[in-house]
C-alpha positions as CSV (number, residue, x, y, z in Angstrom):
1,M,15.0,-21.5,-12.1
2,L,11.5,-20.6,-11.1
3,E,11.7,-22.6,-7.9
4,W,14.8,-20.6,-6.8
5,L,13.0,-17.4,-7.7
6,W,9.9,-18.4,-5.7
7,A,12.1,-19.4,-2.7
8,A,14.0,-16.1,-2.9
9,R,10.8,-14.0,-3.4
10,P,10.5,-12.8,0.2
11,F,14.2,-11.7,0.4
12,L,13.9,-9.9,-2.9
13,Q,10.8,-8.2,-1.7
14,Y,12.4,-7.1,1.6
15,G,15.5,-5.9,-0.2
16,Y,13.5,-4.0,-2.8
17,A,11.4,-2.3,0.0
18,A,14.6,-1.3,1.7
19,L,16.0,0.2,-1.5
20,L,12.7,2.0,-2.1
21,L,12.7,3.4,1.4
22,L,16.2,4.8,0.9
23,A,15.2,6.3,-2.5
24,A,12.1,7.9,-0.9
25,L,14.2,9.3,1.9
26,S,16.7,10.8,-0.7
27,W,14.3,12.0,-3.4
28,G,10.8,11.9,-2.1
29,A,8.7,14.4,-0.3
30,A,6.6,13.8,2.9
31,P,4.0,11.4,1.3
32,E,6.7,9.3,-0.3
33,R,8.7,9.1,2.9
34,I,5.7,8.2,5.0
35,L,4.4,5.5,2.7
36,A,7.8,4.0,2.0
37,F,8.4,3.8,5.7
38,V,5.0,2.2,6.3
39,L,5.5,-0.4,3.6
40,G,9.0,-1.2,4.9
41,A,7.8,-1.4,8.5
42,M,4.9,-3.7,7.4
43,L,7.4,-6.2,6.1
44,A,9.7,-5.9,9.1
45,V,6.9,-6.2,11.6
46,D,5.6,-9.3,9.7
47,Q,9.0,-10.9,10.1
48,L,9.2,-10.0,13.8
49,Y,5.7,-11.3,14.3
50,H,6.6,-14.7,12.9
51,F,9.9,-14.8,14.8
52,V,8.3,-14.0,18.1
53,V,5.2,-16.2,17.7
54,G,7.1,-19.0,16.0
55,G,4.5,-19.3,13.2
56,S,1.0,-17.7,13.1
57,I,-1.9,-17.1,15.4
58,L,-5.0,-18.4,13.8
59,W,-8.5,-17.7,14.9
60,R,-11.4,-19.0,12.8
61,H,-8.8,-19.9,10.1
62,A,-7.7,-16.3,9.8
63,D,-4.2,-15.1,10.7
64,V,-4.8,-12.6,13.5
65,G,-1.3,-11.2,13.4
66,H,-1.5,-10.3,9.8
67,M,-5.0,-8.8,10.3
68,V,-3.6,-6.5,13.0
69,I,-0.7,-5.5,10.8
70,D,-3.0,-4.8,7.9
71,C,-5.4,-2.8,10.1
72,V,-2.5,-0.6,11.4
73,V,-1.1,-0.1,7.8
74,F,-4.6,0.8,6.6
75,A,-5.1,3.3,9.4
76,T,-1.7,4.9,8.5
77,V,-2.2,4.9,4.7
78,L,-5.7,6.2,4.7
79,P,-5.0,9.8,5.9
80,V,-2.0,10.1,3.6
81,A,-4.0,8.8,0.6
82,L,-6.8,11.3,1.4
83,R,-4.6,14.4,1.9
84,A,-1.6,13.8,-0.4
85,N,-1.4,15.8,-3.6
86,R,-0.8,12.6,-5.5
87,V,-2.9,9.7,-7.0
88,Y,-0.7,6.7,-6.2
89,P,-1.4,6.7,-2.4
90,L,-5.0,5.9,-3.4
91,W,-3.7,2.8,-5.2
92,I,-1.7,1.8,-2.1
93,G,-4.8,2.3,0.0
94,G,-7.0,0.3,-2.4
95,A,-4.6,-2.6,-2.3
96,Q,-4.6,-2.4,1.5
97,I,-8.4,-2.7,1.4
98,I,-8.0,-5.9,-0.6
99,A,-5.7,-7.3,2.1
100,L,-8.2,-6.4,4.8
101,M,-11.1,-8.0,2.9
102,A,-9.1,-11.2,2.8
103,H,-9.3,-11.4,6.6
104,V,-13.0,-10.5,6.6
105,Y,-13.7,-13.2,4.0
106,R,-11.7,-15.8,6.0
107,F,-13.6,-14.9,9.2
108,S,-17.0,-15.0,7.6
109,L,-16.5,-17.8,5.1
110,T,-14.4,-20.5,6.5
111,E,-14.9,-22.5,3.3
112,I,-12.8,-20.0,1.3
113,D,-9.8,-21.8,-0.3
114,R,-6.6,-21.3,1.6
115,T,-4.7,-20.4,-1.6
116,A,-7.3,-17.7,-2.4
117,Y,-7.0,-16.3,1.2
118,D,-3.2,-16.2,1.0
119,M,-3.3,-14.5,-2.4
120,M,-5.7,-11.9,-1.3
121,A,-3.6,-11.2,1.8
122,V,-0.1,-11.3,0.2
123,M,-0.5,-10.0,-3.4
124,P,-1.5,-6.5,-2.4
125,S,2.0,-5.9,-1.0
126,Y,3.4,-6.3,-4.5
127,I,0.8,-3.9,-5.9
128,Q,1.7,-1.5,-3.2
129,L,5.5,-1.7,-4.0
130,T,4.7,-1.2,-7.7
131,A,2.5,1.8,-7.0
132,M,5.1,3.2,-4.6
133,T,7.8,2.8,-7.2
134,A,5.7,4.5,-9.9
135,G,4.6,7.2,-7.6
136,L,8.2,8.0,-6.5
137,A,9.4,8.0,-10.1
138,F,6.5,10.3,-11.2
139,H,7.1,12.6,-8.2
140,M,10.8,12.9,-9.2
141,W,9.8,13.6,-12.8
142,R,7.2,16.1,-11.8
143,R,9.6,18.0,-9.5
144,N,12.3,18.1,-12.2
145,R,9.8,19.4,-14.7
146,L,7.7,21.8,-12.7
147,G,9.9,22.5,-9.7
148,S,8.6,22.5,-6.2
149,Y,4.9,21.7,-5.7
150,P,2.7,21.1,-2.6
151,S,2.8,17.7,-1.1
152,W,-0.6,18.0,0.6
153,R,-4.0,19.3,-0.5
154,D,-5.3,22.4,1.3
155,S,-8.9,21.2,1.7
156,Y,-11.4,18.5,0.9
157,T,-13.7,21.0,-0.9
158,P,-14.6,19.5,-4.2
159,M,-14.4,21.6,-7.3
160,P,-17.8,23.1,-8.4
161,A,-19.5,21.1,-11.1
162,T,-19.5,22.7,-14.5
163,V,-22.4,22.4,-17.0
164,P,-21.3,21.7,-20.6
165,K,-22.1,24.5,-23.0
166,S,-24.4,22.3,-25.0
167,L,-26.7,21.8,-22.0
168,R,-26.7,25.5,-20.9
169,G,-29.4,26.9,-23.0
170,G,-28.8,30.0,-25.0
């Protein structure tokens, strides 16, 4: 049973990403649509890369194609995570940082175990799909409960720090 599930894992992941993209297009706002498209495109470009190259392009034991895909995904997710009026894009960005660090480790430490490298490069996509699912569900719940709310933050200005009453004197 588990062997079949492990063999079907990529197809289940691609199917789930496609369903998540359709759900985000139907019920999500701009951040959900952008991130769902990026995650779906990441998986599709990965398949296209392996089809065109016929395997992987390795340099210093690191997969260059996956590194390029991960860099483009990070460059796309970062502005959304910083500007979206949501928390889950930060989780998606954090998982993408883990994927990027896998390539950095592989370049700098060729002794890193291949399984550890593969896990650091692959597992973040599951975290991202989980965060995207939770974020979309929470967005739908929040919109139903509160009505329309802004998708983007207006500024990066932090809130002023408040001093607790016990430290204020008087």
